[in-house]
C-alpha positions, 0 to 999 in steps of 0.5 A: 500500500502506497504512502506519501511523505510530505515535507511541509512548508515549501511554497508552490509557484508556477502553472498547472493544468487540470486533468480531464473530469473524472465524473464525466469520464465515468459517465461517457465511458458507459455511453459507448455501450449504446452503439456498435460504432466507434466512439472516440473520447479525448482528455480521459484522465489517467486515474485508477477509477477510470482505468478500472472502468476501461478495463471492465469494458475490455473484459466485457468484449468492447474493442478498446484502442489506446491512441495515447494515455488520454485518448481512446476509441471504443467499439461495442460490437459484441459482448462476452455473455460468459464474462457478464455472468461471471464472478469476475465481472461482479467482483470488478463492479463491486470495486467501482462506483461508476459500474452502476451506470452500465445498467441503463446502457446494457438494458437499452442495448441488450434487454437485460443487465446484471450489476453488483452493488457498487463500491467507491468512497466509504462516505455513508450510504449512497442510495441507488433508489433513483436509478432503479425507480427511473428505470422501472418507469421505463419498463425495467423489471428488477430482482435482487439476489441477497446472497450475492448482492446482485441486481438483475434487470430485464425488459421486453420493451422500454417505453418512454414515461414521465418521472419526477425524481426523488432526488437530483442524483447525478449518476441516477440521472445519467443512468436514466438518460442512457436508458431512455435514449433507446426507449420507444416514445417520449421520456420526461425527467423532472428534477434531473441533475443538471451538472456540467457533466450531465450536460456533456453526456447529453451533448455526446448522446445528441452527437450520436443521434439521440434527441434530448431537449432541456439540456442544462435545466432540471427538466429533460425531454428525450424522444427515443430513437431506434439506434445511435451511431459513433461520435468523437467527444472531448471531456471537460477539465475537472472542476474538482481539481480546479477547486483543489488547486485553488485551495492549495494555492491559497494556503501554500502558494506564491503565485499559481496559475491554473491553466485552461480551467473551463471557467464558465463551467465552474459555477459558484466554485471561484466565488465560494473561495472568494467568500473565504477572502481568497483573491482569484484573478481570471485571465481568459480561461485561466485562473491566477491565485496570487500569494495570500498573506491573509484571507478573511472570511466574509460575514453574511450581509446582515453580519451573521456567521458565514456558513458553507454547505453543499447542494445539487448543481448549481449549488456548491459541490460536496466534493470540495467541502473537504478542501474548503474546510482545510483552507478555512483553518488558516483564514481570519475568522470562523465558519460553519461547514455543513455537509448535508449530502453524505453522513461520513465525509467530515470524520477526517477532521480529527486528523486536522485537530491532531495537527493543531487546527481549531475545529469543533465537530458538532455532529456527522454533518457540521463542523465549526472552523476557527481560522488561525489567520496564518499566525499559527501553522499546523504541525506534521502528523501521520494520517490515513486517507479515508476517501478521495476528497478527504485525502486531497484535503489532508495533503493540502494540510500536510503541505502547509504544516511544519515538519514532515507528515505521512499519509497512508492509503494514498491509493484513495487519492490516486482514484481521483487525481492523476500523478498528483505528487509529480505535478505538485513537486513541479511547482515546488512541493516536496512529496515522496511516494513510498510503498 
């Protein structure tokens, strides 16, 4: 198991570019199953979760051509039925959260699918109900094998339907969209997730011949077609990486430029960091974060205590609350971090408290951070990365700390951040990977 040894106190300076978006990649990779023609996808991030999904496609019988580490062509002409019913298939699905989004495309294309209860970050219960209810409305019939934790779904004919989703689930919306594009008739999805990655999936499907209107809103209308054709698609830069780099630059930067950040797709991410008092300059499609001697947390307009919370798009993404929390430890002022969407995502803060951060964990969803105003540095510690986003937050803390820290289980960070230690070392960080 790999670990990082981080020598704290080294300042970052220079340029860095975000990788392709992990969450978009996992969606559009599933969409290649909807056609037997070539689909070329560019700017694929070279990270563990995405590479596992590509290998799963190979094992299923999809022809995969690697042009370079970020550029692939996929041809799903035929499927390996023996593999799709095997223990090896279900075991790989269990290791990868994104595998659940293969359910809709396989059902739409083949009339049946098997998916194991998926893996992913251990951040509390992550419901699949939205996926299943939506697909049931389209004509999917589910059975669940309690002994093997397998979901079986079949259909005689998928038919369009109206549905009001019980939550704006991103992966649930993606799964339902990919099921509906080949269903007979019209599907209306209300309370659909409308993140940029969902918009990208819809645009890719439209370029393959799907008919989807309302893209960018929470009301999607899909007119089913009989087949889809091949296409070429380029993945957006990863907005979670962009937000992570903003946080790093604020805490330990001497002037960091984030290049090709797709600023118009970032929503309220830059402005949320600005409310912490962080200066962020936009230069075309780049963001420049100068050295922050001090950054002071704003109060609400009536003078009340600042609160940051997560919400479905266009609200603030839950994937960046961990970064926002650690950056707050060196701000001037106090802030309440309210993690509404996942019940176990704040449990990493005990490690920050051990490092000298002033944080009160009120309950599994809320933490009050009292900032040090850069007057007292965190001190080094040994910690373990519990999930991708907590892992990057702990890495930021370690880079700012006094002394040498160790983070174990950095395979969790590798699942979402490509070659992160080398990229940060090129800016001046001192991070060493050890096995």
